[in-house]
C-alpha positions in Angstrom: 0.1 0.2 0.0 3.0 2.7 0.9 3.6 2.1 -3.3 0.6 4.9 -3.2 3.3 7.4 -2.1 5.0 7.5 -5.1 1.8 7.1 -7.7 -0.4 10.3 -8.2 -2.7 8.3 -10.4 -3.3 5.6 -7.8 -3.4 7.6 -5.3 -6.2 9.7 -6.7 -8.1 6.9 -7.3 -7.6 5.9 -3.5 -7.8 8.8 -1.9 -9.1 7.3 1.5 -6.1 5.1 1.2 -4.2 8.0 1.9 -5.9 9.0 5.0 -4.4 6.1 6.5 -1.1 6.5 5.4 -1.0 10.1 6.3 -2.2 9.0 10.1 0.7 6.5 9.9 3.0 8.4 8.6 2.7 12.3 10.8 2.0 9.4 14.0 5.4 8.4 13.1 6.9 11.9 12.3 5.3 13.3 16.3 7.2 9.9 17.8 10.8 10.5 15.8 10.3 14.1 16.5 9.7 13.7 20.6 12.3 11.2 20.8 15.2 12.9 18.8 14.2 16.6 19.0 11.7 16.7 21.7 12.6 20.9 22.4 11.3 21.1 18.0 8.9 18.2 18.0 6.4 21.0 16.7 7.7 22.0 13.6 10.0 18.0 12.7 6.6 16.6 13.1 5.1 18.8 10.7 8.2 19.3 8.1 8.4 14.8 8.4 4.7 14.9 8.0 5.0 16.8 4.7 7.9 15.6 3.4 6.3 12.2 3.1 3.6 13.5 1.3 5.2 16.0 -1.0 6.2 13.6 -3.7 2.5 12.3 -3.9 0.8 15.5 -4.2 3.4 17.2 -7.0 2.5 14.3 -9.1 -1.6 15.2 -8.4 -0.8 18.7 -9.4 1.5 17.5 -12.4 -1.1 15.4 -13.8 -3.9 18.4 -13.6 -1.5 20.3 -15.8 -0.8 18.0 -18.4 -5.0 18.3 -18.5 -4.8 22.0 -19.3 -4.5 21.2 -23.0 -6.8 18.6 -23.4 -10.5 19.2 -22.0 -12.7 22.3 -22.0 -12.9 24.1 -18.6 -16.5 22.2 -17.4 -14.5 18.9 -17.8 -11.6 20.5 -16.3 -13.6 21.5 -13.0 -14.8 17.8 -12.8 -11.4 16.6 -13.1 -9.9 19.0 -10.4 -12.0 17.0 -7.6 -9.8 14.2 -8.0 -6.4 16.0 -6.2 -8.8 18.1 -4.0 -10.3 14.6 -2.4 -6.6 13.5 -2.2 -5.4 16.7 -0.1 -8.8 16.3 1.6 -7.9 13.1 2.4 -4.5 13.9 3.9 -6.1 16.5 6.0 -8.3 14.6 7.6 -5.2 11.4 8.2 -3.4 14.2 9.6 -5.7 16.2 12.0 -6.9 12.9 13.5 -3.3 11.5 14.1 -2.6 14.7 16.1 -5.7 14.6 17.7 -5.1 11.5 19.1 -1.5 12.0 20.1 -2.6 15.1 21.7 -5.0 13.2 24.0 -2.9 10.1 24.7 0.3 11.5 25.5 0.5 13.4 28.8 -0.6 17.0 29.3 2.9 17.8 30.5 4.5 16.2 27.2 1.5 17.8 24.8 2.6 21.1 26.3 6.0 20.7 25.4 6.0 18.7 21.8 3.1 21.0 20.8 4.0 24.2 22.2 3.9 26.3 18.5 0.8 25.1 17.9 -0.6 26.0 21.4 0.3 29.3 20.9 -1.2 29.7 17.3 -4.4 28.8 19.0 -4.0 30.8 21.4 -3.3 34.0 19.2 -6.0 33.2 17.0 -8.6 32.8 19.9 -7.6 35.8 21.9 -7.4 38.4 18.8 -11.5 37.1 18.3 -12.6 37.4 22.2 -10.8 40.3 22.6 -11.3 42.5 20.0 -14.8 41.1 18.5 -17.8 42.6 20.4 -20.4 41.3 17.6 -21.0 38.3 15.1 -20.0 41.0 12.5 -16.8 42.1 14.1 -15.8 38.2 14.6 -16.6 38.0 10.8 -14.6 40.6 9.7 -11.6 39.0 11.6 -11.7 35.7 10.4 -12.7 36.7 6.8 -9.5 39.0 7.2 -7.2 36.0 8.3 -8.4 33.4 6.1 -7.8 36.2 3.5 -4.1 36.5 4.0 -4.2 32.3 4.4 -5.3 32.4 1.0 -3.2 34.6 0.0 0.0 33.1 1.3 -1.0 29.9 -0.3 -1.0 31.1 -3.6 2.1 32.7 -3.1 4.2 30.0 -2.1 2.1 27.4 -4.7 3.3 29.6 -7.8 7.5 30.0 -6.3 7.1 26.1 -4.9 4.5 24.2 -6.4 3.4 21.5 -4.3 5.9 22.8 -1.2 2.5 24.5 -0.4 1.5 21.4 1.0 2.7 22.7 4.0 -0.2 24.7 4.4 -1.8 21.7 4.7 -0.2 20.3 7.0 0.3 22.8 9.8 -3.3 24.0 9.5 -3.6 20.0 10.3 -1.9 20.0 12.8 -3.8 22.8 14.7 -6.6 21.6 14.3 -5.7 18.0 15.0 -4.4 19.3 18.3 -7.6 21.7 19.6 -9.6 18.7 18.7 -7.4 16.2 21.2 -7.4 19.1 23.7 -11.3 19.2 23.7 -11.2 15.7 24.7 -8.1 15.5 27.5 -10.5 18.2 29.2 -14.1 16.5 28.5 -13.2 12.5 27.5 -13.0 10.9 24.7 -16.6 10.6 24.3 -15.9 14.3 23.4 -14.2 13.3 19.7 -17.4 12.9 17.4 -18.6 16.6 18.3 -15.5 18.1 18.6 -14.9 16.5 15.4 -17.9 18.1 13.8 -17.6 21.6 15.3 -14.3 22.0 13.6 -15.0 20.2 10.3 -18.2 21.8 9.6 -16.6 25.2 8.9 -13.1 23.5 8.8 -13.0 21.4 6.0 -14.5 24.0 3.6 -12.0 26.5 5.1 -9.2 23.9 3.9 -11.1 23.2 0.6 -10.1 26.5 -0.5 -6.7 26.7 0.5 -6.2 23.5 -1.2 -8.2 24.9 -4.5 -5.6 28.2 -4.6 -2.5 25.8 -4.4 -3.6 23.4 -6.9 -4.7 27.0 -9.2 -1.0 28.1 -7.9 1.0 24.5 -8.6 -0.8 24.4 -12.4 0.8 27.7 -13.3 4.1 26.8 -11.7 4.1 23.4 -13.4 3.6 25.2 -16.7 6.2 27.6 -16.1 8.6 24.9 -15.5 7.6 23.0 -18.2 7.5 26.0 -20.8 4.2 25.7 -21.6 3.1 29.6 -21.1 5.0 31.0 -23.7 2.1 29.2 -25.8 -0.7 31.4 -26.2 -3.6 29.2 -26.3 -2.4 27.0 -23.4 -1.5 30.5 -21.6 -5.3 31.7 -22.1 -6.7 28.4 -20.8 -4.3 27.6 -17.9 -5.3 31.6 -16.9 -8.7 31.3 -17.4 -9.1 27.8 -15.3 -6.9 29.6 -12.7 -9.1 32.9 -12.2 -12.1 30.2 -11.8 -10.3 28.2 -9.5 -9.3 31.2 -7.3 -12.9 32.7 -7.4 -14.5 29.2 -6.2 -11.8 29.0 -3.3 -13.0 32.5 -2.0 -16.8 32.2 -1.9 -16.1 28.7 -0.4 -13.7 30.8 2.3 -16.4 33.7 2.7 -19.2 30.4 3.3 -17.0 28.7 5.9 -16.5 32.0 7.5 -19.8 32.5 7.9 -20.5 28.9 9.3 -17.8 29.2 12.2 -19.1 31.9 13.2 -23.3 31.9 13.4 -23.4 27.5 13.2 -20.4 26.3 15.0 -20.7 27.7 18.3 -24.1 26.0 18.2 -22.6 23.0 18.7 
């Protein structure tokens, strides 16, 4: 089953197998980081997990770039669902892994090895509860933050291609840590509710990031292959990319509304 990590076509056909592979590799990354680099596990676990997924995600983006010359836009959008399902499966697997280890490891250990995730979550929570006085204020803060992440994801994808998968891994580690922390406070029985609460808005939000990563990766791959010198191919690529970015922004806005008005009710 491990050979799926080196076969993007097979990975796209079996995305949910990738979820279990992501659980396995992120778990190994956490344990290796805890054992060898205990002071830097927060970053080491994310880096090793990202590295294990990098080859297959780059292959998936390359496959989408090739399709630009063969399909019309409607067909292309349907084809783009395949790598997006792959990215989503990887994300869910990493979240599950980080949530599990946050729950089973002693609190003192998790505070040490996930210190950066804990700090980032605290900053996000503080900026919302401290500055906002209404749902409208919370919504504007969340939309602003998410737009920044969208822009950063696009820029990284344009420069590094599938290297933008770091955004996927990093956000998954934070969400997993938060869900595991909730389970620590309220018991394992709270896992389903915690996953529902954060996945309800988190999955569409992450999907918006994956879409811009795919869009930027398509441009990156086309530039590397020298295909943007062809006028027809360039028009097709940029039309597809603009549509993908538009979809990503709409999806991000919808996820922000869900996060502010629906998730708190759970």
